Legacy VTK file of the C-alpha trace (Angstrom):
# vtk DataFile Version 3.0
C-alpha trace
ASCII
DATASET POLYDATA
POINTS 111 float
-43.283 -72.466 58.510
-41.043 -74.403 56.165
-38.046 -73.226 54.159
-40.092 -72.939 50.968
-42.569 -70.650 52.721
-39.703 -68.544 54.150
-38.248 -68.180 50.649
-41.636 -67.149 49.223
-42.128 -64.609 52.022
-38.674 -63.137 51.420
-39.385 -62.881 47.683
-42.612 -61.041 48.549
-40.769 -58.545 50.733
-38.141 -57.942 48.053
-40.925 -57.509 45.514
-42.514 -54.876 47.765
-39.244 -53.019 48.272
-38.461 -52.900 44.538
-41.983 -52.437 43.189
-42.939 -49.946 40.517
-46.256 -48.156 40.240
-47.009 -46.703 36.822
-43.315 -47.035 35.861
-42.229 -45.147 38.993
-40.365 -46.786 41.845
-42.458 -46.769 45.011
-39.275 -46.396 47.089
-36.969 -44.394 44.815
-33.896 -44.002 47.023
-31.615 -46.730 48.264
-32.174 -45.480 51.820
-35.954 -45.836 51.424
-35.489 -49.343 50.082
-33.246 -50.226 53.049
-35.687 -48.770 55.592
-38.623 -50.621 54.074
-36.615 -53.840 53.821
-35.938 -53.678 57.558
-39.556 -52.845 58.301
-41.095 -55.569 56.129
-38.714 -58.336 57.247
-39.597 -57.638 60.867
-43.299 -56.819 60.587
-44.216 -59.503 58.045
-42.563 -62.246 60.142
-40.793 -63.556 57.060
-38.920 -66.275 58.963
-39.875 -68.767 61.650
-37.569 -67.172 64.174
-35.070 -64.346 64.361
-36.843 -61.835 62.127
-35.406 -58.907 64.064
-31.828 -60.213 63.883
-32.158 -61.248 60.245
-33.847 -57.958 59.341
-31.093 -55.929 61.000
-28.408 -58.001 59.281
-30.020 -57.684 55.843
-30.496 -53.945 56.430
-26.778 -53.506 57.148
-25.771 -55.738 54.236
-28.070 -53.857 51.863
-26.555 -50.542 52.953
-23.045 -51.974 52.650
-23.592 -53.412 49.162
-24.869 -50.027 48.074
-21.864 -48.209 49.579
-23.987 -46.435 52.191
-23.002 -48.167 55.429
-19.820 -46.141 55.924
-19.240 -42.417 55.611
-15.750 -41.028 56.074
-14.644 -44.429 57.380
-17.330 -44.601 60.095
-20.505 -46.676 60.164
-23.462 -44.366 59.626
-25.509 -46.147 62.271
-24.218 -47.374 65.605
-24.966 -50.842 66.909
-27.034 -49.390 69.769
-29.048 -47.232 67.349
-29.693 -50.290 65.169
-30.920 -52.257 68.193
-33.223 -49.375 69.156
-34.594 -49.066 65.617
-35.136 -52.806 65.319
-37.045 -52.961 68.606
-39.025 -49.858 67.645
-40.098 -51.512 64.393
-41.012 -54.749 66.155
-43.161 -52.950 68.743
-44.787 -50.470 66.352
-48.362 -50.519 65.113
-49.033 -50.971 61.398
-50.772 -47.580 61.277
-47.466 -45.949 62.257
-45.451 -47.405 59.356
-44.739 -44.065 57.668
-43.576 -42.518 60.950
-41.288 -45.498 61.624
-39.835 -45.338 58.109
-39.208 -41.591 58.554
-37.395 -42.250 61.824
-35.204 -44.907 60.193
-34.384 -42.505 57.360
-33.482 -39.813 59.908
-31.032 -42.221 61.547
-29.458 -42.867 58.151
-28.980 -39.163 57.497
-27.545 -38.190 60.871
-24.031 -36.800 60.789
LINES 1 112
111 0 1 2 3 4 5 6 7 8 9 10 11 12 13 14 15 16 17 18 19 20 21 22 23 24 25 26 27 28 29 30 31 32 33 34 35 36 37 38 39 40 41 42 43 44 45 46 47 48 49 50 51 52 53 54 55 56 57 58 59 60 61 62 63 64 65 66 67 68 69 70 71 72 73 74 75 76 77 78 79 80 81 82 83 84 85 86 87 88 89 90 91 92 93 94 95 96 97 98 99 100 101 102 103 104 105 106 107 108 109 110
């Protein structure tokens, strides 16, 4: 896959994450957007190599840019939890997407 194809694939994922259906956001919360961004980057094999690492990095950056990565000075998701989530997404079946997204959202809302 060439760089142009990677760029097109990434644009497609971002389009999915920010899509509207009948003037309503499909993923209305920032957390839902972040969870789906992670899922789509990994499952759609957006890049030639490193989709899990890139997906995890973009997930963290997305949360950070939206002021959600830290709560009371602590990261809301530990490195080990992020590794577990990333591997879970990579190994999951497409039919389990909603369950996986729910699990990611639960990790984001843990205190």
